[in-house]
N, C-alpha and C positions, 0 to 999 in steps of 0.2 A: 133870172134876175136876182133871186135870193142869194145865189152864190156870189154875185158881185158885191152885194152889201155885206155878206159874211166876210169876204176877203178884205174889203176896205174898212171894216169896222175895227180892225186891230191895228194900232199904231206901229207895231213892230213889222207887220206885213207891208204896210204902206211904205215904211222905211226901206225894206228890202226891194220893193218894186221901184222906188225912186232911185236907189243905187244902181239897180240893173238897167234902168232907163238911162241914167247919166253915164254909166261906165261900160255898158255892154255886158259881155260874158264875164262872170266871176266864179271862182271856185269857192267851195264851202270855207276853206281856210281864209280866203280873202274877206268873205262876208263876216266871219268870226272876228277877224282883226278890225274891220271897219266898224262893226256894230259894238265891239268891245263886250261881247257876250259869249256864252258857252256854246259849244258845237251842238249838243243835243237840242237846245232851244232853236238855234238857227235852222237845223235840219228839219225839225218838226214843222216850223212855219213854211219852209220851202216845200215840204210835202203837201201842205194845205194848198199852196199856190199852184203846185204842179197838178194836183187832183182837180182844181178848179179850172185848169187850162190856161193859166197866165204865164207859166214858165215851162221851159223844157230843159232836159238834162242831157249832158254828154259826158261820157266817161273817157278819161285819158289816163291809163295806168291805174293808179290807186286814187286818183283825184276825180271828183265830180264837179263839172262846170255847169252853171245855170245861166240861162239867158231868157229874155222875154220870147214868148211864142209869137207867131204871126197872128195878130188879133185884128178884129175889125177896126176901122178908123176911129169910131167913137171910143173904143177901149184904149187905143194908142193915145188918144187925146187925154183920157183919164190918167194914164201912166205918166204922160208928159206933165200934166198939171201937178202931179205929186212932187216934181222937181222944182215947181214954181210956187210953192207955198203949201201944197197939200201935206208936206213934211216940213216942219219949221226949217228955214234956210240955215239957221245956226247949227241945228242938229245934223243936217245933210253935209254941211261944210266940215264939221268935226269928223264925221265918218270918212269923208273923202281925204282929209288930212291924215287920219290914222291909216287909211289904205295906202296912201302915198309913202308913208314911213315904214310900212310893213316890209321887212327884209325877206320874208319867206314866200314872196310872190312867185308863182310858177312862170317860167319863160313861155312865151307864145311865139309861134311862127309869125313872121311879118305878114300882114294882110296884103293880098295881091292888089295892085292898082287896077282900078276900073278905067278902061279907055273908052 
């Protein structure tokens, strides 16, 4: 339980979790653009989230992609709550707009339709 409070005590980590909840998988470069901050800071906080079991990483070439891990329902509710006020909506909206304008976004294969 201490890890939960340690993770959620930092507004920057809450912002990362909200973005990953809202956007799905994001690479470090996308998070840097969305958060308008430096890569070492973003990576350090992603490391904390990964060690706490909240995010998982996938490497594709020289890019690292992060997404939420499969977490218990209560933890998913916490992550979703971050997108509904746990992170100020104006801040989350600004980050999503910066992300949408980011021209360096990596291409992704289209997701397969579930039938």
